[in-house]
C-alpha positions as CSV (number, residue, x, y, z in Angstrom):
1,M,103.8,50.4,87.7
2,Y,104.4,48.2,84.7
3,Q,106.3,49.4,81.7
4,T,105.6,48.3,78.1
5,Y,108.4,46.7,76.0
6,Q,111.1,49.0,74.6
7,S,113.8,47.9,72.3
8,S,117.3,47.7,74.0
9,L,118.7,49.3,70.8
10,G,116.9,52.5,71.9
11,T,117.2,52.3,75.7
12,R,120.7,50.8,76.0
13,Y,122.9,50.7,72.9
14,A,122.3,53.1,69.9
15,S,123.4,56.7,70.0
16,K,120.9,59.5,70.4
17,T,122.0,60.7,67.0
18,M,120.9,57.5,65.2
19,Q,117.8,57.2,67.3
20,T,116.8,60.7,66.2
21,I,117.4,59.8,62.5
22,H,115.0,56.9,62.9
23,S,112.5,58.6,65.1
24,A,108.8,59.1,64.3
25,Q,109.4,62.9,64.3
26,T,112.0,62.5,61.5
27,K,110.0,60.0,59.6
28,Y,106.8,62.0,59.4
29,A,108.5,65.4,59.1
30,T,110.2,63.9,56.0
31,W,106.8,62.9,54.6
32,R,105.7,66.5,55.1
33,L,108.8,67.8,53.5
34,L,108.2,65.6,50.4
35,W,104.5,66.7,50.2
36,T,105.7,70.3,50.3
37,E,108.4,69.9,47.7
38,L,106.0,68.1,45.4
39,A,103.5,70.9,45.7
40,K,106.2,73.5,45.0
41,C,107.3,71.7,41.8
42,Q,103.7,71.3,40.7
43,K,103.1,75.0,41.2
44,R,106.2,75.9,39.3
45,L,105.0,73.9,36.3
46,G,101.7,75.6,36.2
47,L,99.2,73.7,38.4
48,S,96.7,75.7,40.3
49,I,98.5,75.9,43.7
50,S,98.9,79.2,45.5
51,Q,101.9,80.5,47.5
52,E,99.6,80.8,50.5
53,Q,99.1,77.0,50.3
54,I,102.8,76.4,50.1
55,D,103.5,78.8,53.0
56,Q,101.0,76.9,55.1
57,L,102.6,73.6,54.3
58,E,106.1,74.8,55.1
59,K,104.9,76.3,58.4
60,H,103.8,73.0,59.7
61,I,106.4,70.5,58.5
62,Y,107.7,69.9,62.0
63,T,104.7,70.5,64.1
64,I,103.1,67.1,64.0
65,D,100.1,66.2,66.1
66,F,100.8,62.6,66.8
67,V,97.7,62.0,68.9
68,K,95.4,63.1,66.1
69,A,97.5,61.0,63.6
70,A,97.0,57.9,65.8
71,Q,93.2,58.6,65.9
72,Y,93.0,58.9,62.1
73,E,95.1,55.7,61.6
74,K,92.7,53.8,63.9
75,Q,89.9,55.0,61.7
76,F,91.5,54.5,58.2
77,K,93.8,51.6,59.0
78,H,96.3,53.4,56.8
79,D,99.2,55.5,58.1
80,V,99.8,57.6,55.0
81,M,96.1,58.6,54.8
82,A,96.2,59.3,58.6
83,H,99.0,61.8,58.2
84,I,97.5,63.4,55.1
85,H,94.4,64.2,57.1
86,T,96.5,65.3,60.1
87,Y,98.6,67.6,57.9
88,G,95.4,68.9,56.2
89,D,93.8,69.8,59.5
90,Q,96.8,71.9,60.3
91,C,96.9,73.4,56.8
92,P,93.2,73.8,55.8
93,K,93.9,76.0,52.8
94,A,96.5,73.5,51.5
95,R,94.3,70.4,52.2
96,P,93.0,70.1,48.6
97,I,96.4,69.8,47.1
98,I,98.3,67.6,49.6
99,H,99.4,64.3,48.0
100,L,98.2,65.5,44.5
101,G,98.9,62.8,41.9
102,A,100.9,60.8,44.5
103,T,100.6,57.3,45.9
104,S,101.6,56.2,49.3
105,C,104.9,54.6,48.2
106,L,105.9,57.8,46.5
107,I,106.1,59.4,50.0
108,T,107.2,56.4,52.0
109,D,109.9,55.0,49.7
110,N,111.5,58.4,49.0
111,A,111.4,59.2,52.7
112,E,113.0,55.9,53.6
113,V,115.8,56.5,51.1
114,L,116.4,59.9,52.6
115,I,116.5,58.4,56.1
116,M,118.9,55.7,54.9
117,H,121.0,58.3,53.3
118,K,121.3,60.3,56.5
119,S,122.0,57.1,58.4
120,L,124.7,56.0,56.1
121,L,126.3,59.4,56.4
122,H,126.4,59.0,60.1
123,I,127.8,55.5,59.9
124,H,130.4,56.9,57.4
125,E,131.5,59.5,60.0
126,Q,131.8,56.8,62.7
127,L,133.8,54.5,60.4
128,V,136.2,57.3,59.4
129,T,136.7,58.0,63.1
130,C,137.4,54.3,63.8
131,I,139.9,54.1,61.0
132,R,141.7,57.3,62.0
133,L,142.0,56.1,65.6
134,L,143.1,52.6,64.7
135,A,145.6,53.9,62.2
136,E,147.3,55.8,65.0
137,K,147.4,52.7,67.2
138,A,148.8,50.6,64.3
139,D,151.6,53.2,63.7
140,Q,152.3,53.4,67.4
141,Y,152.9,49.6,67.8
142,K,154.2,48.8,64.3
143,E,157.6,47.8,65.7
144,L,156.5,45.9,68.9
145,P,157.2,42.2,68.2
146,C,154.5,39.7,69.4
147,L,153.8,36.1,69.1
148,S,151.3,35.4,66.3
149,Y,148.9,32.5,66.2
150,T,147.4,30.3,63.6
151,H,144.6,28.0,64.9
152,F,145.3,29.9,68.1
153,Q,148.6,27.9,68.3
154,P,151.9,29.8,68.4
155,A,153.2,30.7,65.0
156,Q,155.9,33.0,63.5
157,P,156.2,36.3,65.3
158,T,154.5,39.4,63.9
159,T,154.1,42.9,65.5
160,V,151.2,44.3,67.5
161,G,150.8,47.1,64.9
162,K,150.6,44.5,62.0
163,R,147.8,42.8,63.8
164,M,146.0,46.1,64.3
165,A,146.6,46.9,60.6
166,M,144.8,43.7,59.7
167,W,141.7,45.0,61.6
168,L,142.2,48.3,59.9
169,H,142.3,46.8,56.5
170,D,138.8,45.3,56.8
171,L,137.4,48.6,58.1
172,V,138.9,50.4,55.1
173,W,137.3,47.8,52.9
174,D,134.0,48.5,54.5
175,L,134.4,52.3,54.1
176,K,135.0,51.9,50.4
177,K,131.8,49.7,50.1
178,L,129.9,52.2,52.1
179,T,131.1,55.2,50.0
180,H,130.1,53.4,46.8
181,N,126.6,52.6,48.3
182,L,126.1,56.2,49.3
183,D,127.0,57.3,45.8
184,E,124.6,54.8,44.2
185,L,121.7,55.3,46.5
186,K,118.6,56.0,44.4
187,L,115.3,57.6,45.2
188,L,112.0,56.2,43.8
189,G,111.2,59.6,42.4
190,L,107.7,60.3,41.1
191,K,106.5,57.0,39.6
192,G,102.9,56.7,40.7
193,A,100.6,53.8,41.6
194,T,102.1,51.2,39.3
195,G,105.2,53.0,38.2
196,T,103.7,54.4,35.0
197,Q,103.3,58.1,36.1
198,A,99.8,58.0,34.7
199,A,98.3,60.3,37.4
200,F,100.9,63.0,36.8
201,L,100.4,62.7,33.0
202,Q,96.7,63.3,33.6
203,L,97.4,66.4,35.8
204,F,99.5,67.9,33.0
205,N,97.0,67.0,30.3
206,G,99.2,64.4,28.6
207,D,102.3,66.6,28.5
208,H,105.1,64.0,28.9
209,A,107.8,66.7,29.0
210,K,106.3,68.3,32.0
211,V,106.0,65.0,33.8
212,K,109.7,64.3,33.2
213,Q,110.5,67.9,34.3
214,L,108.4,67.5,37.5
215,E,110.5,64.5,38.6
216,K,113.8,66.4,37.8
217,L,112.7,69.4,39.8
218,F,111.5,67.3,42.7
219,I,114.8,65.3,42.9
220,A,116.9,68.5,42.6
221,Q,115.5,69.7,46.0
222,L,116.5,66.6,47.9
223,P,119.9,65.4,49.3
224,C,120.0,62.3,47.1
225,K,120.3,63.2,43.4
226,K,119.9,59.9,41.7
227,V,116.6,58.2,40.9
228,V,115.7,54.7,39.8
229,S,115.1,54.7,36.0
230,I,112.2,52.3,36.1
231,S,110.0,50.7,38.8
232,G,106.6,49.4,39.8
233,Q,105.0,51.1,42.8
234,T,108.2,50.8,44.8
235,Y,111.9,51.1,44.2
236,T,113.5,47.7,43.8
237,R,114.0,46.0,47.1
238,K,117.4,44.9,45.9
239,Q,118.5,48.4,47.1
240,D,117.6,47.5,50.7
241,M,119.6,44.3,50.2
242,D,122.7,46.3,49.1
243,V,122.4,48.7,52.1
244,L,122.0,45.9,54.6
245,H,125.0,44.1,53.1
246,V,127.2,47.1,53.8
247,L,126.1,47.1,57.4
248,V,126.6,43.3,57.7
249,G,130.1,43.8,56.3
250,I,130.9,46.3,59.1
251,A,129.4,43.9,61.6
252,V,131.7,41.1,60.3
253,S,134.8,43.3,60.6
254,A,133.9,44.5,64.1
255,H,133.1,40.9,65.2
256,K,136.5,39.7,64.0
257,M,138.4,42.5,65.7
258,A,136.4,42.2,68.9
259,T,137.0,38.4,69.0
260,D,140.7,39.0,68.6
261,L,140.6,41.5,71.5
262,R,138.8,39.0,73.7
263,L,141.5,36.4,73.0
264,L,144.2,38.9,73.7
265,A,142.4,40.0,76.9
266,H,142.7,36.4,78.0
267,L,146.4,36.6,77.3
268,N,146.6,39.9,79.2
269,E,148.3,41.5,76.2
270,I,145.6,44.0,75.2
271,E,142.7,45.0,77.5
272,E,139.8,47.4,77.6
273,K,140.5,50.2,80.0
274,R,138.6,49.6,83.2
275,T,136.4,52.6,84.0
276,K,136.0,54.0,87.5
277,G,133.5,51.9,89.5
278,Q,133.3,49.2,86.8
279,V,132.2,45.8,88.1
280,G,133.4,42.7,86.2
281,S,131.4,40.1,88.0
282,S,128.7,40.2,90.7
283,A,130.3,37.1,92.3
284,M,134.1,37.5,91.5
285,P,135.3,41.0,92.5
286,Y,138.7,40.6,90.8
287,K,137.2,40.0,87.3
288,H,138.0,42.4,84.5
289,N,136.1,41.1,81.5
290,P,136.3,42.4,77.9
291,M,132.6,43.4,78.2
292,R,132.5,45.9,75.3
293,A,134.2,43.6,72.9
294,E,131.7,40.9,73.9
295,R,128.9,43.3,73.3
296,I,130.2,44.1,69.9
297,C,130.2,40.4,69.0
298,S,126.7,40.1,70.4
299,L,125.3,43.0,68.4
300,A,127.2,41.9,65.3
301,R,125.7,38.5,65.4
302,Y,122.3,40.1,65.4
303,I,123.1,42.2,62.3
304,M,124.6,39.2,60.5
305,S,121.4,37.3,61.1
306,L,119.5,39.9,59.1
307,A,121.6,39.4,56.0
308,Q,119.2,37.1,54.3
309,N,116.1,38.9,55.2
310,P,116.1,41.6,52.5
311,M,117.1,39.0,49.9
312,H,113.9,37.2,50.6
313,T,111.9,40.4,50.5
314,A,113.4,41.4,47.1
315,A,112.8,38.0,45.7
316,T,109.2,37.7,46.7
317,Q,107.7,41.1,45.5
318,W,104.8,40.3,43.3
319,L,104.6,42.0,39.9
320,E,104.3,45.8,40.5
321,R,103.9,45.6,44.3
322,S,102.9,43.5,47.3
323,L,102.6,44.7,50.9
324,D,104.3,41.8,52.6
325,D,107.5,43.9,52.7
326,S,106.0,46.7,54.8
327,A,106.0,45.3,58.4
328,N,109.3,43.5,57.7
329,R,111.1,46.6,56.5
330,R,109.8,48.7,59.4
331,L,111.7,46.3,61.7
332,I,114.9,45.3,60.0
333,I,116.0,48.6,58.4
334,P,116.0,50.7,61.6
335,D,117.3,47.8,63.7
336,A,120.2,47.2,61.4
337,F,121.2,50.9,61.5
338,L,120.7,51.2,65.2
339,A,122.8,48.1,65.9
340,T,125.6,49.1,63.5
341,D,125.7,52.5,65.2
342,A,125.9,50.8,68.6
343,I,128.8,48.7,67.4
344,L,130.7,51.6,66.0
345,Q,130.1,53.6,69.2
346,L,131.6,50.7,71.1
347,L,134.5,50.2,68.6
348,I,135.5,53.9,68.9
349,H,135.4,53.6,72.7
350,V,137.5,50.4,72.7
351,V,140.1,51.7,70.3
352,E,140.5,55.0,72.1
353,N,140.9,53.3,75.5
354,M,142.6,50.0,74.7
355,E,145.6,49.2,76.9
356,V,148.6,47.4,75.4
357,H,150.8,45.6,77.9
358,P,154.3,45.3,76.3
359,F,155.6,43.2,79.2
360,M,153.0,40.5,78.7
361,V,153.5,40.7,74.9
362,H,157.3,40.2,75.4
363,K,156.8,37.4,78.0
364,H,154.6,35.3,75.7
365,L,157.0,35.7,72.8
366,Q,160.0,34.8,74.9
367,E,158.4,31.6,76.1
368,V,158.5,30.2,72.6
369,L,161.1,32.3,70.8
370,P,163.8,29.6,71.1
371,F,161.6,27.3,69.1
372,M,161.1,30.0,66.5
373,A,164.8,30.5,66.2
374,T,165.6,26.8,65.5
375,E,165.9,27.3,61.8
376,A,168.3,30.2,62.3
377,I,170.3,28.1,64.7
378,L,170.4,25.3,62.2
379,M,171.7,27.5,59.5
380,A,174.3,29.1,61.8
381,C,175.6,25.7,62.7
382,V,175.9,24.6,59.1
383,Q,177.8,27.8,58.3
384,K,180.3,26.8,61.0
385,G,180.8,23.4,59.4
386,A,178.3,21.2,61.1
387,D,176.3,18.4,59.4
388,R,172.8,19.7,58.7
389,Q,171.0,16.4,59.2
390,T,172.8,15.7,62.5
391,V,172.1,19.2,63.9
392,H,168.5,19.0,62.7
393,E,167.9,15.8,64.7
394,I,169.6,17.2,67.8
395,I,167.5,20.3,67.7
396,R,164.3,18.3,67.0
397,A,165.0,15.9,69.9
398,H,165.7,18.7,72.4
399,S,162.7,20.8,71.2
400,S,160.3,17.9,71.5
401,A,161.5,17.0,75.0
402,I,161.3,20.6,76.3
403,G,157.9,21.1,74.6
404,K,156.6,18.2,76.6
405,E,158.2,19.4,79.8
406,L,156.6,22.8,79.4
407,K,153.2,21.2,79.4
408,T,153.8,18.9,82.4
409,T,156.2,20.7,84.7
410,E,157.1,24.1,86.0
411,T,160.3,24.3,84.0
412,K,161.1,27.2,81.7
413,N,162.1,27.0,78.1
414,N,165.8,26.2,78.4
415,L,166.4,25.0,74.8
416,L,169.3,27.4,74.4
417,E,171.1,26.0,77.4
418,K,170.5,22.4,76.2
419,L,171.9,23.2,72.8
420,A,174.9,25.2,74.1
421,S,175.9,22.1,76.2
422,D,175.7,19.8,73.2
423,Q,179.1,19.3,71.6
424,N,177.5,18.7,68.2
425,I,176.1,22.3,68.2
426,L,179.0,24.5,67.2
427,L,177.6,27.7,68.9
428,N,178.1,28.9,72.4
429,E,175.3,30.3,74.6
430,K,176.2,33.9,73.7
431,E,176.1,33.2,70.0
432,L,172.7,31.4,70.5
433,V,171.3,34.4,72.5
434,N,172.4,36.7,69.7
435,L,170.1,34.8,67.4
436,M,167.1,35.6,69.7
437,N,166.4,39.2,68.6
438,P,162.6,39.0,68.1
439,K,162.7,41.7,65.4
440,Q,164.7,39.4,63.1
441,F,161.7,37.0,63.1
442,T,158.9,39.4,62.2
443,G,159.8,39.6,58.5
444,R,158.4,42.8,56.9
445,A,155.6,43.3,59.4
446,Q,156.8,46.8,60.3
447,Q,157.4,47.8,56.7
448,Q,154.0,46.3,55.7
449,V,152.3,48.5,58.3
450,E,154.2,51.6,57.1
451,E,153.4,51.0,53.5
452,F,149.7,50.2,54.1
453,L,149.3,53.4,56.2
454,E,151.2,55.5,53.7
455,Q,149.7,54.1,50.4
456,E,146.1,53.3,51.4
457,V,145.0,54.7,54.7
458,E,146.5,58.2,54.7
459,P,145.2,59.1,51.2
460,L,141.8,57.8,52.2
461,L,141.8,59.9,55.4
462,Q,143.0,62.9,53.5
463,Q,139.6,62.9,51.6
464,Y,137.8,63.2,54.9
465,M,139.9,65.8,56.7
466,H,136.6,67.8,57.2
467,I,135.1,65.0,59.2
468,K,135.8,65.5,62.9
469,N,136.2,62.4,65.1
470,T,132.8,61.2,66.3
471,Q,132.6,61.2,70.1
472,S,131.6,57.8,71.5
473,Q,128.3,58.0,73.5
474,V,129.0,54.7,75.3
475,T,128.2,55.1,79.0
476,I,127.9,51.4,80.0
């Protein structure tokens, strides 16, 4: 039996929570909720709407006949009209007042904002969880010296915790952007067919005060409390652009972190915990690939590719409205949220289960630490009376020769032995070894982590003490 196409975001990657938020049930129930709230507010301001009609609408908000709605849409070629009739069939006494004075975008735009609001809250919870877990890891490894890299070439040592704090910094950045976006998210409100509220003004016999009051009452019943001050038929599509850019920012941070983890997995310094029965390769049984970090990068690349899409949509809206945004937004908005959710699910799982291997971290640092210590050796020799320029040339010559040997032979880094045996170097081997403490080359890395956690991360997390850690739903 053949199966029709289903998005992998639904079948494989996104959590059930986010899938539910963007489900047909949630979407059309939200439409019905908005129709009901509109009718309630209109009744309150004196329109001829009975409590019996309101009760009937409320009774059937969640009992949606999707088969009948599909039949109506086939007939009308219009999804909102299809659901008005479907709702009306279930609420015959309320049928005459469903969608009274409204236009399709009044329902769809407000519903989309409410769904985006709910989605952003879920992303917010996941991001807080990631930050909390990663902060614990950064604190745990803040003192562990490691070799750092610029251009993926050995550079001055840092600490494992400092590297984690850099990942953490970007996620904190994203959380602040997300929080601002949540605070500024605006409903369309009750604007009408071209944004003039003409139909509502007619319903209230030209009473402008009542039209303004109707919108205030309507907004007061909804989770979002802000409304665009002026619009055409739709809210400005720049809002979609802002929302997508928050998600793109999270994807960028996750991609950077996951890429670093993939590089560190190659070095055997940090790995994803292998789960029972996990297969790394169908051909090579020994393989232990950073598969979840790779998946994060893959999904992040998809989200980043969506960044320009809402900009084009916002820029090409004609006058008070055009419909070329509709099919596009049905695709990219749910996809962006589902993919971001999938990334954060993976990130939570990876951070919770990452395995740091101090032995390998130390091994790689020790391989090049003598090179890192050359400046300290130079200064110590000068303090004992040696000529700086002579010592500099000796150290340079030995370092260059050993660097070449390390790339072409099986020799170990014996720079200290070479220097100790050189009569121009006024330090013995013990004195040279004493200059090899890795911690003296990590600068303020540990203190930077401590200060960052204390001054920025902890106060932020204190605001969200009520948010419990989101449990990762990753199963593959």
